[in-house]
Phi, psi and omega in degrees: 000321179294320180296320178296317179294324179294318177296319178298321182287335179278343184303311179302320181295317179297320179298316180298312184293309183296322179298318180293317179300313180298316181290326177291321177294322175297316179299315187281318190253342177261299180292326182269014177303127182307335179295344180275358187233160180286320182244163181291339180284353179059041179268327185232113178294154174295152184299126180076004180275104186294322182295317177296320179298318178295323179298325181285359175289350175094183185284001172280341179299310180296333177292315177292321177296328176298315178295322177296317179294323178299318178300315182295314182295313181291329177294316177298317179296320178293323179298315180294317181294315179293327177297315177295322182292326179290324179101193191270351183224184179292130183295317180298317179295323180293316178300318181293326176293322177297316180296322178294315178301320179294323180293335178259008179060034178262075182292325179294319176295324178295319179293325178295322177296323176295318179294327180285320181289311186061184180089177185294317181298315180295324180296316180294317181294321178298320177297319179295323180291322176296320178292323177302310181296322178294316182290330180296332180261001182276127183253357186265322184276155174284170179300315181296321179292324178295316178299316180296323180293319178294317178297320179295320180297318180292316180295319180294320178296319178297318180296334177281329184273329183300315180301328177293323179291323187267357182300139179072351175296325177300330176295318177296319179295326180288322180295330183305306177285330180295326179297315179293319178296321176299317176297321179293319177298316177300320178298312181298313181296321178295319180289328175297315178299316182296315181289329178294324179291326179291334184271354182284123175058023179076002180220157183280132170277111189297324182291311182294324179294316181294324178297315181295320179293319178298317179299318181295313185284319182295315181292323177300310182298309181296323179295316179296318179298316178298313180296319180299315179294322181296316181296315180298316181294317180299313180295323181294313180289326177296322178292321177296321180292319178299321178297318180293316179294326177292323177293323177295315180297320180295314179293321179297321178295321179296322181294310180293321182293320179295316178300314181301316183287327185277326186250006182283000000 
């Protein structure tokens, strides 16, 4: 278990390092391919060559591309994790089956549904069902204490599952504003270069001016795209997590309410 946790904590670091290496190689050898430029010095991109234009955005381009790749990698990881957390079937249908089993006092059937569904929601509900059966046979505690014990078991199980659902989401949330800021920095640096070119010898250097404008526009566009994808991904996964937690709350309420009505 400790090895698994250690590997999990290293995953974001590996993603950051590998993403930067990959994006720098793309920047240097794909975008910076001499075939994308008029001259071997890679100062002037060919007309309409998007890769060459992106290369002239400067060394801020691989940084923004790194953030974009991180959003993609973390999004794929979250999709797989939340798919496992949801289980093998429809969550709404699963909760209704649990409620039906509880209404007929079929705890064994409810546990079978949990084993069939699997995932985080099923794990929490199964813990609640086990505590339900334990409290049903308990002769020492009062009714209120039994209810509190069931609620506490569900809350503790939920608190163990939620961190796994929310893991790595803070990285996506952080990249959302950073992408825009990176694009803004690129815009400022590009405009500085453009105005510096215009101020040389009283006339604008067309090559230097185009480089500055390219740096400004490329970084602005890539930064906005990165931020937009990060915001969409974060909101999407947050909504998925809310759906799972709502299902847990609904099933947990059914368990405690059924126990209250049956043993009161």
